[in-house]
C-alpha positions in Angstrom: 48.2 108.8 112.6 51.4 110.3 114.1 53.3 107.1 113.8 52.1 106.7 110.2 53.1 110.2 109.4 56.5 109.7 111.1 57.1 106.5 109.1 56.2 108.2 105.8 58.5 111.2 106.6 61.3 108.9 107.6 60.9 106.8 104.5 60.8 109.9 102.2 63.9 111.2 103.9 65.8 107.9 103.6 64.8 107.5 99.9 65.7 111.2 99.1 69.1 110.8 100.8 69.7 107.5 99.0 68.8 109.0 95.6 71.0 112.1 96.3 74.0 109.9 97.2 73.3 107.7 94.2 73.3 110.7 91.9 76.5 112.0 93.3 78.1 108.6 92.8 76.8 108.3 89.2 78.0 111.8 88.4 81.4 111.1 89.9 81.8 107.9 87.8 80.8 109.8 84.7 83.0 112.8 85.3 86.0 110.8 86.4 85.5 107.8 84.1 89.1 108.0 82.9 90.6 108.7 86.3 91.7 105.9 88.5 92.1 106.5 92.3 93.5 103.0 93.0 96.0 100.6 91.4 93.2 97.9 91.1 91.0 100.2 89.0 93.9 101.3 86.9 95.1 97.8 86.2 91.5 96.6 85.4 91.3 99.3 82.8 94.0 97.5 80.8 96.4 100.5 80.6 98.9 100.9 77.7 101.6 98.5 79.2 99.1 95.7 79.2 97.6 96.3 75.7 99.7 93.6 74.0 100.1 91.3 77.0 98.8 87.8 76.0 97.9 87.0 79.6 95.9 90.0 80.4 92.3 89.5 81.7 90.1 90.4 84.6 90.9 87.0 86.1 94.6 87.8 85.9 94.2 91.2 87.6 92.0 89.8 90.4 94.6 87.1 91.1 97.4 89.6 91.1 95.8 91.5 93.9 94.8 88.3 95.7 98.2 86.7 95.8 100.2 85.8 97.8 97.5 85.9 100.4 99.6 88.2 102.7 103.1 88.8 103.9 104.6 87.9 107.2 107.6 89.1 109.2 110.3 86.6 109.7 112.0 87.6 112.9 115.0 85.3 112.3 115.8 86.8 109.0 114.6 90.3 109.8 112.5 90.8 106.7 109.1 90.1 105.3 108.3 87.0 103.2 105.3 86.1 101.1 103.0 83.3 102.1 103.0 80.3 99.9 100.4 80.6 97.1 99.1 78.4 94.2 97.2 80.0 91.4 96.8 80.1 87.6 99.2 83.0 87.1 101.0 83.3 90.4 102.8 80.7 92.5 104.9 81.0 95.6 106.7 78.0 96.9 108.9 77.9 100.0 108.1 81.6 100.4 109.7 82.4 97.0 108.0 83.5 93.8 108.2 80.6 91.3 110.8 80.9 88.5 109.8 78.9 85.4 112.0 76.8 83.1 114.5 75.9 85.9 116.8 73.0 84.7 116.7 69.7 86.6 120.4 69.4 86.3 122.6 72.4 86.9 125.9 73.4 88.4 125.4 76.7 90.3 122.6 78.9 91.7 121.8 82.5 90.7 120.1 84.3 93.6 118.4 87.5 92.6 117.6 89.7 95.6 115.3 92.7 95.4 112.0 94.2 96.3 108.7 94.1 94.5 110.3 94.8 91.1 112.0 91.4 91.4 109.0 89.6 93.0 107.0 91.0 90.0 103.3 91.1 91.0 102.5 92.8 87.7 103.1 89.7 85.6 102.5 85.9 85.6 105.3 83.5 86.7 106.8 83.0 83.3 107.2 86.8 82.7 109.1 87.8 85.8 112.6 89.1 85.5 114.0 85.9 87.0 112.0 83.6 84.6 113.3 85.6 81.6 116.8 85.5 83.0 116.5 81.7 83.5 115.5 81.1 79.9 118.2 83.3 78.6 120.8 81.5 80.8 119.5 78.2 79.5 120.2 79.3 76.0 123.6 80.9 76.7 124.9 78.5 79.3 122.9 75.3 79.1 122.5 73.3 82.4 124.8 75.6 84.3 122.6 77.9 86.3 119.3 77.7 88.3 117.8 81.1 89.1 116.1 81.7 92.5 113.8 84.6 92.9 114.6 86.2 96.3 112.4 89.2 95.8 109.9 90.4 98.3 107.8 93.6 98.6 109.5 96.7 99.9 112.9 95.2 100.6 115.8 97.7 100.7 119.5 96.9 100.5 120.0 96.3 104.2 117.1 93.8 104.1 118.5 92.2 101.0 121.7 91.7 102.9 119.8 90.2 105.9 118.2 87.6 103.5 121.6 86.9 101.9 123.4 86.0 105.1 120.6 83.5 105.9 120.9 81.9 102.5 123.2 79.0 101.8 125.8 80.3 99.3 128.3 77.9 97.7 131.4 78.4 95.7 130.7 79.6 92.1 127.1 80.7 92.9 126.0 84.2 91.6 124.4 86.7 93.9 122.6 89.7 92.3 121.3 92.7 94.3 118.8 94.8 92.4 117.4 97.9 94.1 117.5 101.6 94.7 113.9 102.6 94.9 113.1 101.1 98.3 116.4 102.7 99.6 115.3 106.1 98.2 111.9 105.7 99.9 113.7 105.6 103.3 113.9 109.4 102.8 110.1 109.5 102.8 110.2 107.6 106.1 112.7 110.1 107.5 114.9 107.3 108.9 117.6 105.5 106.9 117.6 102.6 109.3 113.8 102.1 109.0 112.0 99.7 106.5 109.3 100.9 104.2 107.1 98.0 105.3 107.4 98.7 109.0 107.0 102.5 108.4 103.7 102.0 106.6 102.5 99.4 109.1 103.5 101.6 112.0 101.5 104.5 110.6 98.4 102.4 110.4 98.7 100.6 113.7 99.2 103.8 115.6 95.8 105.2 114.4 93.4 106.1 117.2 90.0 107.7 117.8 88.4 109.7 115.0 91.3 109.1 112.7 91.1 105.4 113.0 87.3 105.6 112.5 87.8 107.6 109.3 90.2 104.9 108.0 87.9 102.0 108.9 85.0 103.8 107.3 86.9 104.5 104.2 88.1 100.9 103.9 84.5 99.7 104.3 83.0 102.0 101.8 85.7 102.5 99.2 85.1 99.2 97.4 81.6 100.4 96.5 82.1 104.1 95.8 84.4 106.0 93.5 83.3 109.3 95.2 84.6 107.9 98.5 87.8 106.7 96.9 88.5 110.1 95.4 87.1 112.7 97.8 87.0 110.9 101.2 90.4 109.2 101.1 92.0 109.7 104.5 95.5 108.7 103.4 98.0 111.5 103.3 99.3 112.2 99.8 101.2 115.4 100.5 104.9 115.8 101.3 106.1 115.0 104.9 107.2 118.0 107.0 110.9 117.0 106.9 110.9 117.4 103.1 110.6 121.1 103.7 113.9 121.1 105.7 116.8 121.4 103.3 119.4 120.6 106.0 117.5 117.5 107.1 117.2 116.3 103.5 120.9 116.9 102.8 121.8 114.9 105.9 119.4 112.1 105.0 120.9 111.9 101.5 124.4 111.8 102.9 123.4 109.1 105.4 121.7 107.1 102.6 124.9 107.1 100.5 126.9 105.9 103.5 124.3 103.2 104.3 124.0 102.0 100.7 127.8 101.6 100.2 128.1 100.0 103.6 125.6 97.2 102.9 126.7 96.6 99.3 130.3 96.3 100.6 129.1 93.8 103.3 127.3 91.7 100.7 130.3 91.7 98.4 132.6 90.6 101.3 130.1 87.9 102.3 130.1 86.5 98.8 133.9 86.7 98.6 134.1 84.7 101.8 132.0 82.0 100.2 133.8 82.2 96.8 130.6 83.4 95.1 130.2 86.1 92.5 128.5 89.3 93.5 126.7 91.8 91.2 125.0 95.0 92.4 122.5 96.8 90.1 120.9 100.2 90.6 117.4 99.8 89.1 115.6 102.1 86.7 112.4 104.0 87.6 110.0 106.3 85.9 111.9 109.5 86.9 115.1 108.3 85.3 113.5 108.2 81.9 115.1 110.9 79.7 111.8 111.9 78.1 108.3 111.2 79.3 105.4 110.2 77.0 101.9 111.7 77.4 100.9 108.4 79.1 103.8 108.7 81.6 103.0 112.4 82.3 99.4 111.5 83.1 100.6 108.7 85.3 102.9 111.0 87.2 100.0 113.5 87.8 97.9 110.9 89.5 98.7 111.2 93.2 96.8 108.0 94.0 99.1 105.9 91.7 102.3 107.8 92.4 102.2 109.8 95.7 104.1 113.1 95.5 106.2 112.1 98.5 107.6 109.1 96.5 108.5 111.3 93.6 110.3 113.7 95.8 112.2 111.0 97.6 113.4 109.5 94.3 114.4 113.0 93.0 116.4 113.6 96.2 118.0 110.1 96.5 118.9 108.9 93.0 121.7 111.4 92.3 123.4 110.1 95.5 122.8 106.5 94.6 124.3 107.0 91.2 127.4 108.5 92.9 127.4 105.5 95.2 127.7 103.2 92.2 130.7 105.1 90.9 132.4 104.9 94.4 131.6 101.1 94.6 133.2 100.6 91.2 136.3 102.4 92.4 136.3 100.0 95.3 136.4 97.2 92.7 132.9 96.0 93.7 130.9 94.8 90.7 128.2 97.5 90.5 126.4 98.8 87.5 123.9 101.6 86.9 120.8 100.4 85.1 118.8 103.5 85.8 118.7 104.6 82.2 118.4 101.2 80.4 114.7 101.8 79.4 115.4 105.2 77.8 115.5 103.8 74.3 112.2 101.9 74.6 109.3 103.3 72.6 106.6 101.0 74.1 104.8 102.0 77.3 106.1 99.8 80.2 105.5 101.6 83.5 102.4 100.8 85.6 103.5 103.2 88.4 106.8 104.8 89.6 108.9 101.6 89.2 106.8 98.5 88.3 106.9 97.4 84.7 105.3 95.0 82.2 106.7 91.8 80.7 108.4 93.5 77.8 110.5 95.6 80.2 111.3 92.6 82.3 112.6 90.8 79.2 114.8 93.8 78.3 116.1 93.9 81.9 117.1 90.2 81.7 118.8 91.0 78.4 121.0 93.5 80.2 121.5 91.2 83.2 122.8 88.3 81.1 125.5 90.5 79.6 127.0 90.8 83.0 127.6 87.1 83.1 130.3 87.6 80.4 132.5 89.1 83.1 132.2 86.1 85.5 132.4 83.2 83.0 
């Protein structure tokens, strides 16, 4: 009888706990039905930038988060590269995102270096910045240029330079550096000579004890529970301590300007030595928009999609990066400030702090191709 009573009590307790947790989960999903604690949920909801996208589907979003099957660190180059991948919407060949409509016969290469905003995980192959640029070059300069996408997640200017010096560059080729955001995020890391990828990886690999258990538990439960994703998220979304130190931030910003100019100058000189054309572009991001729409304001308020530390880093860094562009121009290094090129667009384009949809990529390519008038 005692065993039977124990089993009944245990079953009742288990069922009661299960029902209680289920009710909490259902209530959370109802109350926060329009709140997205992860990029995956947000993208699956078909946000405004995807409303008119002809390629959008659940299949597309799932593949966008599956590809490229991981990133690996190339110790020879000193940067990360994507694994090769073959899919319906995303393809990576020779560790480079595929650029569509490349001509079979051409004269010179156009190498576009950058971070994730050049790699373009937010759109299919034919809608990346590089694919749009290729099509526009085909129209303007038939059979002259072949565009190569050299973008990879999190790459800053120093890492772009590392990739450049391990790339074969010939006379007449065009090299484009596109960045700014990943350089600004070095302020978040607190070390200008760090990389965003290694900083994030280091934080996770250094976890021990209870903290590691909390992360492992969260990673196990979060795919199944919105309550867990919102209220039990162990990731730190606040500002790092050094952001409270005005002298530290001032020094970091000064160091960032020096570092940025130094590596752009090195890239320029490397291209000169190979008789190639070099173009440096400071990229736009959500905080450089002159006015924010209601959609953008809501996006900026979601700490899971745009961490406050990222916003602060960009607010600190971008004024210095814009000054750096002016200084580089005075040094006669082809540098342009694209940070405000999206200000006139009425459509919603941003999916987070800097990643955009196919419409914005097309407009970016429109502005890029204008620069070719100065080198042809």
